[in-house]
C-alpha positions in Angstrom: 81.0 76.4 149.7 77.6 77.3 147.8 74.4 76.8 148.7 71.6 75.8 146.5 68.6 78.3 146.8 66.8 77.6 143.2 67.6 74.6 140.3 65.2 74.0 137.3 65.6 71.9 134.3 63.9 72.5 130.9 63.7 70.4 128.4 62.4 71.0 124.8 61.3 67.8 123.6 60.1 65.1 126.5 60.9 62.1 126.6 57.5 60.7 126.0 57.2 63.1 123.1 60.4 61.5 122.0 59.6 58.3 121.9 56.1 58.7 120.3 58.1 60.4 117.5 60.6 57.7 117.4 57.4 55.3 117.0 55.8 57.1 114.1 59.4 57.2 112.1 59.6 53.5 113.1 56.2 53.1 111.6 57.3 54.6 108.3 60.2 52.5 107.9 58.2 49.6 108.3 55.7 51.0 105.9 58.0 51.6 103.2 59.5 48.3 103.6 55.9 46.8 103.2 55.6 48.9 100.3 58.8 47.5 99.0 58.7 43.9 99.6 54.7 43.9 98.8 55.0 45.2 95.6 57.5 43.0 93.6 57.6 44.7 90.2 58.3 48.5 92.4 62.1 48.7 91.4 63.5 51.8 93.2 66.8 52.9 91.7 69.3 53.3 94.5 69.1 56.9 94.3 65.9 56.9 95.7 67.2 54.3 98.1 69.9 56.7 99.1 67.5 59.4 99.8 64.7 57.7 101.7 68.1 56.8 103.8 69.1 59.9 103.9 66.0 61.3 105.0 65.3 59.2 107.8 69.1 59.7 109.0 68.3 63.2 109.1 64.8 62.9 110.6 66.7 60.9 113.3 69.3 63.3 114.2 66.8 66.2 114.4 64.8 64.0 116.7 67.9 63.8 118.8 69.1 67.7 119.1 65.7 68.4 120.1 65.7 66.0 123.0 69.0 66.8 123.7 68.5 70.6 124.2 67.8 71.2 127.7 68.5 74.2 129.9 69.5 74.1 133.4 69.4 77.2 136.0 70.8 76.9 139.4 70.9 79.6 142.2 73.1 79.6 144.9 74.5 82.4 147.3 77.4 83.1 145.6 75.9 83.1 141.9 73.8 82.4 139.4 74.5 79.4 137.0 73.1 78.0 133.8 74.5 75.1 130.9 72.1 75.2 127.5 73.3 71.3 126.4 74.2 70.7 123.8 75.5 74.0 123.2 77.4 74.5 126.5 80.1 71.8 127.3 80.4 73.2 130.9 77.7 75.8 132.5 78.5 79.1 132.5 78.5 80.6 136.2 78.1 84.5 137.1 79.0 85.6 140.6 76.7 88.2 142.1 79.2 90.8 142.0 79.7 90.3 138.2 76.1 91.2 137.9 74.9 94.6 137.5 71.6 94.5 137.1 68.8 92.4 136.6 65.0 92.3 135.6 62.4 89.7 135.4 60.2 89.3 131.9 57.4 88.5 131.1 55.8 89.6 128.1 53.0 88.3 126.6 53.5 85.3 124.1 52.4 87.6 120.9 55.3 90.4 121.9 57.6 88.0 122.7 59.6 88.0 119.9 58.6 91.5 118.8 59.2 93.5 121.9 62.0 95.7 121.9 63.6 94.0 118.5 66.2 97.3 118.5 68.0 95.6 122.2 66.8 92.4 121.5 69.6 91.2 119.2 72.2 92.7 121.3 71.6 90.3 123.5 72.6 86.5 124.4 69.2 84.4 124.6 69.3 81.4 126.6 65.5 79.9 126.7 63.0 77.6 125.7 60.5 79.8 126.8 60.3 82.8 124.5 60.4 86.1 126.6 59.4 84.5 129.9 62.7 84.7 132.2 65.6 87.0 133.6 67.2 89.4 131.5 70.8 90.4 133.3 73.9 92.8 132.6 77.0 92.2 133.3 79.3 94.5 134.9 81.7 94.4 131.6 78.6 95.3 129.9 77.3 92.2 128.7 73.8 91.3 128.2 72.1 87.6 128.8 68.0 86.5 128.6 67.9 83.5 130.4 64.4 81.9 130.1 62.2 79.9 132.7 58.8 78.4 133.2 58.6 79.2 136.7 59.1 83.2 137.1 57.6 83.5 140.6 60.6 80.9 142.2 63.2 82.1 140.1 62.1 85.6 141.3 61.9 84.9 144.8 65.2 82.7 145.1 67.2 85.6 143.1 65.9 88.2 145.1 66.1 86.1 148.5 70.2 85.5 147.3 71.1 89.0 146.0 69.6 90.7 149.8 71.4 88.1 151.6 74.7 88.9 149.5 74.3 92.5 150.1 73.8 91.9 153.5 77.0 89.8 154.2 79.1 92.2 152.1 77.2 95.6 153.9 79.3 94.9 156.6 
């Protein structure tokens, strides 16, 4: 059985910010309703009402998506697993023998999307933290980038797990 070494869950939109945005959206609906009911001379066509309803629905869907957007990372003695919801239905697992190379990356915020543009198109990115995380290359040649706000803890967990794995399989 795999022994958990490190685990983290990142949310794009915190619960507090989600409820704040939802409250502002509700205030917008109440203001529109008040303006329509307070002004009896205001005649809105069905197309205007449809556009208002569609806009509110789209805004609610965007808020829901941003609230659901999360990244879970787990490091065990057997490997690394991650899941970026709502894009992944199941978590993706990489055993230590499947990872050919890894590197901790922490680019300054201004350079995070410009650094090494030629190579960055070739890697699959799973991050909510720009270019702060771990860059992996698998044995099959697949390049991945997994973001993390807590780089020091991630680095320590990976180094200790890889060292234990190598020591166990070296003999």
